[in-house]
C-alpha angles and dihedrals in degrees: 000000000000134000112268110267108219091199094057117100110189124175096251141017125193119204118199116188113207134187118173091339097143092131099047107028099077097059090042093054091045093051093045094050092048091053094046092050090053095043097041106028100167119091114263096019097116145023132199121207121192111198109201107202098210094291119195096205131057096291095119093049091048089052093049092047093048090050097049111132093008111114090185092066126083130180118212117193123201109211092230138012107275103158141273093282092057092047094049092045092051092051096043093051092047094052116100101189126116090245127028128199127189116203131179119255092240093058090224083164108051111242089237088072086075088085089069092052093045089054090057092052089047086056093054108275118137093203130024118191127193113237133200093185105068125100093251097043111123111222104186099173118024128214123247108285092246092055091046090051092050092046092052090048092052093047091049091053091049093049093048097045107029123355112032095167099056121080100191121025097165106061106120097226115089133151125204137180109245091248092055093044094050093047099044101038089042088062099036120108108174112109098184136069095290091069091104090062092050093050092048091046090053090048096055113116092003105066137030108247119193120195109214128197111236143176111264135174128184114245120201124240096056114190092216114102109214090217113033099028094042091054091047091050093053090050090048090055089059091048095051096066092043094050097045106042115157 
């Protein structure tokens, strides 16, 4: 592992937010690094940033161990747990690559699906977002019916109140050009799980956003609390429009 070089400009950066992910982070980092080394074989072509959101377990040490001897990998530690939005924002703003992906620590979307998102940016999109809600999306392991019901309810609220053209705002697999990432995450304020909605709301009318069908499989041990986090997300939706009036 090396300190992040602000003057480096690789082709791609991957940001992985992690909170108490001691059990899952090691295999995720290993799989991600293996893919990046195959996909971008020349030195300096990629960087991997692990944003530890004030974990209380051994997440940071797992990240450091997985990154040993890998100059492309950096570990960023938030001093306290602030929320997924804060961790993703910190990593996205620190990345210096031409394109920046954030991907969940459970790799519910296999890292190889990045090729689909890269193709959309090659075709002119500024942002490509993985989607579980399109006809050709491949959902290999479904969530518990209650979680699916709550997710549909949240997406319906988002589509009615803010983002009518996007079917799935919450899939944790999104690719941005560096310009879009720096602009949008530089203006974002939501620290919790509704940060995706805020970023996409800020992007409307400014950037081309392509929604892309991906492979996705539910992984147990979700960090989203059906009660507390769901209530906070609904409140954050109301705050987004108020904070970002045009």
